[in-house]
C-alpha positions in Angstrom: 0.1 -0.6 0.1 1.1 3.4 -0.6 0.2 6.8 1.3 -1.3 10.3 0.1 -1.3 12.7 2.4 -3.9 15.5 2.7 -4.5 18.8 4.3 -7.3 20.5 6.7 -7.0 23.9 8.6 -8.8 24.8 11.4 -10.4 27.8 12.0 -7.2 29.8 13.3 -5.5 28.5 10.4 -3.6 25.4 11.6 -2.0 23.1 9.4 -3.0 19.2 10.4 -1.5 16.9 7.8 -3.1 13.2 7.2 -2.4 10.4 5.3 -5.0 8.2 2.9 -4.1 4.5 2.5 -6.5 1.8 1.2 -10.1 1.5 0.0 -13.0 1.0 1.7 -15.6 3.0 4.2 -13.8 5.4 6.2 -11.6 4.8 9.7 -10.1 7.2 11.4 -7.4 6.9 13.7 -6.9 8.8 16.8 -3.3 8.5 17.7 -1.5 7.9 21.3 1.4 10.3 22.4 3.6 11.7 19.7 3.6 10.7 16.2 5.1 11.7 13.0 3.1 9.9 9.8 6.4 10.0 7.0 8.2 8.5 10.0 6.1 6.0 11.4 4.9 5.2 7.6 9.1 3.8 7.2 9.2 1.8 10.6 8.3 -2.1 9.1 6.7 -3.0 12.3 4.1 0.0 12.4 3.6 0.3 8.9 2.6 -3.5 9.0 -0.3 -2.7 11.5 -1.9 0.2 9.9 -1.7 -1.8 6.8 -3.4 -4.4 8.2 -6.1 -1.8 9.5 -6.7 -0.9 6.2 -7.3 -3.7 4.6 -11.2 -3.1 3.6 -10.8 0.3 5.2 -9.9 4.0 4.0 -7.8 4.2 6.6 -6.9 8.2 7.7 -4.1 9.2 10.3 -3.2 12.3 11.0 -0.4 14.0 12.9 -2.0 16.2 16.2 -1.0 20.0 15.8 2.8 20.5 17.6 3.7 16.8 16.2 5.2 15.2 12.8 3.8 17.2 10.0 1.5 18.7 11.5 2.0 22.9 12.0 2.7 24.2 15.5 0.4 25.7 18.3 0.2 27.9 21.1 -2.7 26.4 22.3 -2.7 24.3 26.0 -6.4 23.0 25.9 -5.1 19.4 24.2 -8.8 17.8 24.4 -10.9 21.0 22.8 -8.2 20.3 20.3 -8.5 17.6 18.6 -12.4 17.8 18.9 -12.1 20.5 16.9 -9.1 18.4 14.5 -11.3 15.2 14.6 -13.8 17.6 13.4 -12.0 19.5 10.7 -10.0 16.4 9.1 -14.1 15.0 8.8 -14.9 17.8 7.1 -12.1 17.8 4.7 -12.1 14.4 3.4 -16.3 15.1 3.3 -17.6 12.5 5.9 -20.6 11.9 8.3 -20.1 8.4 9.2 -17.1 6.7 10.3 -14.9 4.0 12.4 -13.3 5.9 15.4 -10.0 4.2 16.1 -8.5 4.4 19.4 -5.5 3.8 20.5 -3.8 4.3 23.8 -4.3 8.4 24.6 -6.2 8.2 21.7 -8.8 6.1 23.3 -10.3 8.2 25.8 -10.2 10.7 23.0 -12.2 8.9 21.2 -14.4 8.5 24.0 -14.9 12.6 24.1 -15.7 12.8 19.9 -18.1 8.9 20.6 -20.1 11.0 23.5 -20.7 14.1 21.7 -21.0 13.1 18.1 -23.1 9.9 18.3 -24.5 9.8 14.7 -21.1 10.2 13.1 -19.4 7.0 14.8 -19.9 3.5 13.2 -17.9 2.0 15.4 -16.0 2.2 18.1 -12.1 0.6 19.0 -9.8 1.1 22.0 -7.1 -0.2 22.5 -4.6 0.2 25.1 -6.8 3.3 26.2 -7.9 4.7 30.2 -10.9 6.5 31.9 -8.5 9.5 34.2 -4.7 9.6 33.8 -5.1 10.5 37.3 -5.4 7.0 38.2 -2.4 5.8 36.1 0.4 6.7 37.8 1.3 8.1 41.1 2.1 12.2 41.8 5.4 11.1 43.0 6.6 9.0 39.9 3.9 11.5 37.5 7.1 14.2 38.3 9.5 12.3 37.9 8.7 11.4 34.3 7.2 15.0 33.7 10.3 16.0 34.9 12.9 13.8 32.8 11.5 14.6 30.0 11.8 18.4 30.5 15.6 17.0 31.2 16.8 15.3 29.1 14.4 14.1 26.4 17.0 11.7 25.1 17.1 9.9 27.8 13.4 10.2 28.8 12.6 9.2 25.3 14.6 6.2 25.8 13.1 4.8 29.6 9.7 5.6 27.9 10.8 3.4 24.8 11.1 1.0 27.7 8.0 1.0 29.7 5.6 1.6 26.2 7.8 -2.1 23.9 9.2 -4.2 26.4 8.7 -7.2 23.9 10.4 -4.9 21.4 13.5 -6.6 20.3 16.7 -3.7 21.0 16.4 -2.7 16.8 12.6 -1.5 17.0 13.8 -0.2 20.5 16.3 2.0 19.2 14.3 3.4 16.6 11.1 4.1 18.7 13.2 6.6 20.9 14.5 8.3 17.7 11.2 8.5 16.0 9.5 10.2 19.4 12.5 12.6 19.4 12.1 13.8 15.9 8.3 13.6 15.9 8.1 16.5 18.4 9.7 19.3 21.1 10.0 18.2 24.4 8.0 20.9 25.7 4.9 19.3 23.0 6.4 15.6 24.4 5.7 17.1 28.3 2.5 18.9 27.1 1.0 16.2 25.7 1.9 13.4 28.6 0.9 15.8 31.0 -2.4 15.8 28.6 -2.5 12.1 29.6 -2.0 11.7 32.7 -5.0 14.7 34.1 -8.2 13.9 31.2 -11.1 11.6 32.8 -14.1 10.3 30.2 -15.4 8.8 33.0 -19.0 10.8 32.4 -18.4 10.9 28.7 -18.3 6.8 28.9 -22.3 6.4 29.4 -23.3 8.6 26.3 -21.4 6.2 24.0 -24.1 4.8 21.9 -21.6 3.3 19.5 -20.7 -0.5 18.9 -17.4 -0.7 21.2 -14.8 -3.0 21.3 -12.4 -2.2 23.7 -9.1 -4.5 23.4 -6.3 -4.6 26.3 -2.8 -6.6 26.9 -3.3 -8.3 30.0 0.8 -7.0 31.3 0.7 -3.3 29.7 3.4 -1.6 31.8 1.8 1.8 31.2 -1.9 1.4 31.2 -2.9 -1.5 33.8 -5.5 -3.8 32.3 -8.0 -2.5 35.2 -8.5 0.6 33.1 -9.5 -1.8 29.9 -11.8 -3.1 32.2 -13.1 -0.3 33.3 -13.8 1.3 29.6 -15.5 -1.8 28.6 -17.6 -1.2 32.1 -18.4 2.2 31.1 -20.0 2.0 27.6 -23.0 0.2 27.4 -22.8 -3.1 25.7 -19.4 -2.6 24.3 -16.9 -6.3 24.4 -13.9 -6.6 26.1 -11.2 -8.6 24.8 -7.6 -9.3 26.5 -4.4 -10.4 24.6 -1.3 -11.5 25.8 1.6 -9.2 26.5 3.2 -6.8 28.5 3.6 -3.8 25.5 1.4 -1.0 24.8 2.2 0.2 21.5 -0.3 -1.9 19.4 2.9 -2.9 16.8 5.2 -4.8 19.4 4.4 -8.0 20.7 2.1 -10.3 19.5 0.3 -7.9 16.3 -1.6 -10.1 14.7 -4.0 -11.1 17.4 -4.3 -8.1 18.1 -4.9 -6.6 14.5 -7.4 -9.9 14.4 -9.4 -8.5 17.4 -8.8 -4.8 16.0 -10.6 -6.2 12.5 -13.0 -8.0 14.5 -14.6 -5.0 16.4 -14.7 -3.2 12.4 -16.5 -5.8 11.1 -13.8 -7.7 9.1 -12.9 -10.6 8.8 -8.7 -12.0 9.5 -5.7 -11.2 7.2 -3.9 -13.8 5.7 -0.2 -14.0 5.9 2.0 -11.3 3.7 5.0 -11.2 2.8 7.1 -7.5 3.4 8.2 -6.0 0.2 11.8 -7.0 -0.3 14.8 -5.6 -2.5 17.3 -6.4 -4.9 21.1 -6.9 -3.2 21.6 -3.9 -5.4 18.9 -1.5 -4.5 19.6 -2.2 -0.9 23.8 -1.9 -1.2 21.8 2.2 -2.2 19.2 2.3 0.0 22.3 1.6 2.8 24.8 4.4 2.0 21.1 6.8 1.6 21.2 5.5 5.2 24.8 7.3 5.8 23.2 10.1 4.5 24.7 9.8 1.6 23.8 12.1 -1.8 23.2 11.1 -5.6 26.3 11.5 -7.3 28.2 9.8 -3.7 26.0 7.2 -4.2 27.2 6.5 -7.7 30.9 7.2 -7.1 31.1 4.4 -4.4 29.0 2.2 -6.8 31.2 2.9 -9.5 26.7 3.9 -11.5 26.0 7.1 -13.2 24.8 9.2 -10.6 21.5 8.8 -13.4 21.0 5.2 -11.7 21.8 5.9 -8.6 18.8 8.7 -8.9 15.7 5.7 -10.7 17.5 2.6 -8.3 16.7 5.1 -5.0 13.6 6.3 -7.3 12.6 2.5 -7.2 13.4 1.7 -4.2 10.6 4.7 -3.0 8.6 2.7 -5.5 9.1 -0.4 -3.5 8.3 0.8 0.1 5.5 2.9 -0.8 7.8 6.0 0.4 8.0 9.7 -0.5 11.9 10.9 0.7 14.5 9.7 0.9 13.7 10.2 4.8 11.7 7.4 4.8 14.4 5.3 2.6 17.2 6.1 5.6 15.3 5.4 9.3 13.8 2.1 6.7 16.9 0.8 6.7 18.2 1.8 9.7 14.9 0.2 10.8 15.8 -3.6 9.0 19.4 -3.7 9.4 20.0 -2.7 14.1 23.2 -3.7 14.4 24.5 -2.2 11.2 27.1 0.6 12.5 26.3 3.6 10.6 29.0 6.5 10.1 27.9 9.7 12.7 
């Protein structure tokens, strides 16, 4: 699959970038904490997860203000801003009714929308969500984590990755740490994480009328499973699916079982096995040089080919992987070759 990027605008002019992939009824994904549409598409496990959701659906993902490709914002009302984003996004893609998928912080935000716009949501799927943020961690621990983000965003991203994805291998954890840092500044990361700890949707739960599926991993280290049970118990008719695993991030650990459960919530059948795209030997060589930051001229010199041939190889790589930029190719190569030491 190849994602297509679009743009929506809030009333104050803030730019919202979104990505479209797949064909079928619309399903909108509310992002978790921080996100980056292009870098996430270059991360093989994450891309495979979203491609799995996009089979038989037109999947819409977006970066909220201050994250990834979207424009900056000085607003501090995270929840109200998110609801404005969803309103602008649904208008931009011209859809009145859609499936809504919320993962992590996106789950309580999706509940907020579904409670306030009941006629717009066909199916609601919630993964790794919670009811009230203040109960996620003791105040001292919350203050410690937020302070760490402020003082050392690099180290904090490593610590949070260990918490969010303990089932991931070392290569994926390293990629996730970089991904978080490139998705948002330390100040924005702090702002959004604080909102995660503050949000409370207790009053909204009884107002949700959409068919709702709640999915949670039994050993989630970031959000205790008790929160998932509270979500399901608070929404009339909601189903609860408990999966094995410790990772909070959906594309770490047993992604196949999670995809099956989430697709069931959308009324879709399980996916057949898939093979990821494979590059030729020469294309892998070119991708490695792109990851090192080489220009087409430098690639040509190293591989003893013409500059035009180097450019063609890069274009074929982008086409095969469904990427738009060299940065995505570089991120993909690093994620696929975690033990390889590239020049700094």
